[in-house]
Steps between C-alpha positions, in 0.01 A plus 500: 500500500643837401440853614400804299518869596245767405726634222470158329118499492334431166148421387414136564767448769380281787620573854433367849341773711279504808470119510389458138616495138439832324541600135613849400231647271621862484791688654666839486783669683415808707727743684383790708730781619710411804347153527627163397383363167204263493369248250122535461347176382173329424530136604265202462481202735554198275275272709206726588518750212481794744665816367671757724700815454818498709802726535837347578818681605784503253735214584238272660571137411245224440525125453423373153293184543657180374248396237496187289412523131321236295477523123136461396282556197188719519202297378186711544306747714148451637277628784707312759837639392802433282604141427857381441669169421834394651722417202682222689217314675206613278297578815263795479484787751273801539579855612253772594496844338650642822790254483556588133516874569598712200628189317134419418501784246788354297456123518374320189407136444789256440750752644773364728543686829666447837267448796655632822467284812574596860491225765324272250216746427461676160554874540488636147622491145829620358474608136779590260564877486338519155234287331358484148123544483240529223288815475136383497316832510588863425390790286618491137858608437573838348693471172830686503484567875810309604699767679252712695485460876128426507366183655172310511366217716537143372378171645755219485433124491535466879205738541697798634478847346820696440595819316656448155611733217238607247638277221427171685213294350298196601705187428839664563736319737663738745760474775386621845710569811346285777640720779336824383233387253649726231512434127858435382483419128298346218641166395263396220257701299183314411 
């Protein structure tokens, strides 16, 4: 088990705090005149899903939980949750939307992911930093508008809605950053 200080915080980092496992959702550094710097964060309890805003002093250290990872394939989503298959044993497991967290927005069928386990219990999903997803719904593209800074909403195959440039059309395959939910590039034009 390692330790991490507040200056090493990043979105998605899991720390042990106040008797539980917490995930950093948002963070920013703040310094007021003649006071020590603080890291203002929004953290989510991985087990209960409770979200809190906390401020930590600069230099505070936290344990990073020792989590096991199992490579699994996402099969499908239903009313109960998200269903995965262990690629070694072929056993199937389910995770709730709370356990999935923001990964639910960027997980597509047949995708391989790492399921994080702590003390034998599933705690969440670890996605690659970027995934390729199909645009299933958006307004028509604007011909010749490839450089302007304008964006429009688009629904991707996982069901999430993200902002994309105006030239993106239905059927395009795009790369999305799973940490921020931002469009990165178009890989294939329909």
